C-alpha positions as CSV (number, residue, x, y, z in Angstrom):
1,M,-7.1,-0.4,22.0
2,K,-4.3,-2.1,23.8
3,D,-6.1,-5.5,23.9
4,K,-7.5,-7.0,20.7
5,P,-11.2,-7.6,20.8
6,T,-11.8,-11.4,20.4
7,N,-15.0,-11.2,18.4
8,F,-13.5,-9.5,15.4
9,D,-11.6,-11.1,12.5
10,P,-7.9,-10.2,12.1
11,I,-8.5,-7.9,9.2
12,T,-11.1,-5.9,11.1
13,I,-8.8,-5.6,14.1
14,A,-5.9,-4.5,11.9
15,S,-8.1,-1.9,10.2
16,L,-9.3,-0.5,13.5
17,Q,-5.7,-0.3,14.7
18,F,-4.7,1.5,11.5
19,Q,-7.6,3.9,11.7
20,T,-6.8,4.8,15.3
21,G,-3.2,5.5,14.5
22,E,-1.7,2.3,16.0
23,F,0.4,1.7,13.0
24,Q,2.9,-0.7,14.6
25,A,0.1,-2.8,16.0
26,A,-1.7,-2.8,12.6
27,K,1.5,-3.7,10.8
28,K,2.0,-6.7,13.2
29,T,-1.6,-7.8,12.7
30,Y,-1.4,-7.5,8.9
31,Q,1.9,-9.5,8.9
32,E,0.2,-12.2,10.9
33,I,-2.6,-12.3,8.3
34,I,0.0,-12.5,5.5
35,K,1.8,-15.4,7.3
36,N,-1.5,-17.3,7.2
37,N,-2.6,-16.1,3.8
38,P,0.2,-14.7,1.6
39,K,-2.3,-13.6,-1.1
40,D,-4.5,-11.5,1.2
41,F,-4.9,-8.4,-1.1
42,Q,-6.1,-6.0,1.5
43,A,-3.4,-6.9,4.0
44,L,-0.7,-6.5,1.3
45,V,-2.1,-3.0,0.3
46,L,-2.3,-1.8,3.8
47,L,1.2,-3.1,4.7
48,G,2.4,-1.1,1.7
49,N,0.5,1.9,2.9
50,I,2.0,1.6,6.4
51,A,5.5,1.3,4.9
52,L,4.8,4.4,2.7
53,L,3.7,6.4,5.7
54,S,6.9,5.4,7.5
55,N,9.0,6.5,4.5
56,K,10.1,2.9,3.9
57,F,9.8,3.1,0.2
58,K,11.4,-0.2,-0.8
59,K,9.2,-2.1,1.6
60,A,6.1,-0.3,0.4
61,E,7.0,-1.1,-3.2
62,K,7.5,-4.8,-2.3
63,W,4.1,-5.1,-0.6
64,L,2.2,-3.1,-3.3
65,L,3.8,-5.0,-6.2
66,K,2.7,-8.3,-4.5
67,A,-0.8,-6.9,-4.3
68,L,-0.8,-6.0,-8.0
69,K,0.3,-9.5,-8.9
70,I,-2.9,-10.7,-7.2
71,S,-5.2,-8.1,-8.6
72,P,-3.6,-6.0,-11.4
73,S,-6.7,-4.0,-12.1
74,E,-7.3,-2.7,-8.6
75,L,-6.5,1.0,-8.3
76,A,-5.4,1.3,-4.7
77,P,-1.9,-0.3,-5.2
78,H,-1.4,1.9,-8.3
79,A,-2.2,5.1,-6.4
80,L,0.1,4.2,-3.6
81,L,2.9,3.1,-5.9
82,A,2.6,6.4,-7.8
83,E,3.2,8.1,-4.5
84,V,6.1,5.8,-3.6
85,Y,7.8,6.5,-6.9
86,Y,7.0,10.2,-6.8
87,R,8.5,10.7,-3.4
88,Q,11.7,9.1,-4.6
89,D,11.8,11.3,-7.7
90,D,11.2,8.3,-9.9
91,F,8.8,10.2,-12.1
92,K,8.7,7.7,-14.9
93,N,7.4,4.9,-12.7
94,A,5.0,7.3,-10.9
95,A,3.6,8.4,-14.3
96,K,3.1,4.7,-15.3
97,H,0.8,4.2,-12.3
98,L,-1.0,7.6,-12.7
99,R,-2.0,6.5,-16.2
100,K,-4.2,3.9,-14.6
101,F,-6.4,6.8,-13.4
102,N,-6.5,8.5,-16.8
103,M,-4.2,11.2,-15.5
104,D,-2.3,11.4,-18.7
105,D,-1.6,15.1,-18.6
106,L,0.0,14.9,-15.1
107,A,1.9,11.7,-16.2
108,E,3.3,13.4,-19.2
109,R,4.5,16.4,-17.1
110,L,6.2,13.9,-14.7
111,E,7.9,12.1,-17.6
112,I,9.3,15.4,-18.8
113,K,10.8,15.9,-15.3
114,D,12.6,12.5,-15.3
């Protein structure tokens, strides 16, 4: 998928790049989308996911928190943020986001770890 198909919108191109493991290309395409539309929820979440997969936790947190400001009730950013915090041993914040999924038992166990 070296060349971008011209008959697809940028979010579709970025999604295809992501799904085929071309994370750097997807990241670049999502960043172009954000440059043109800073409130593109899907692009923000997927930039956060790419950063998380790259172990760039602060960047992941930044993108995902921006997504939550746009749509606080959406679950995807909460799920990814729970993982971001868990992987940094920040169990209190991980628990906060797990509660959005009614995972109170797991959240309580994490809070005890913290």
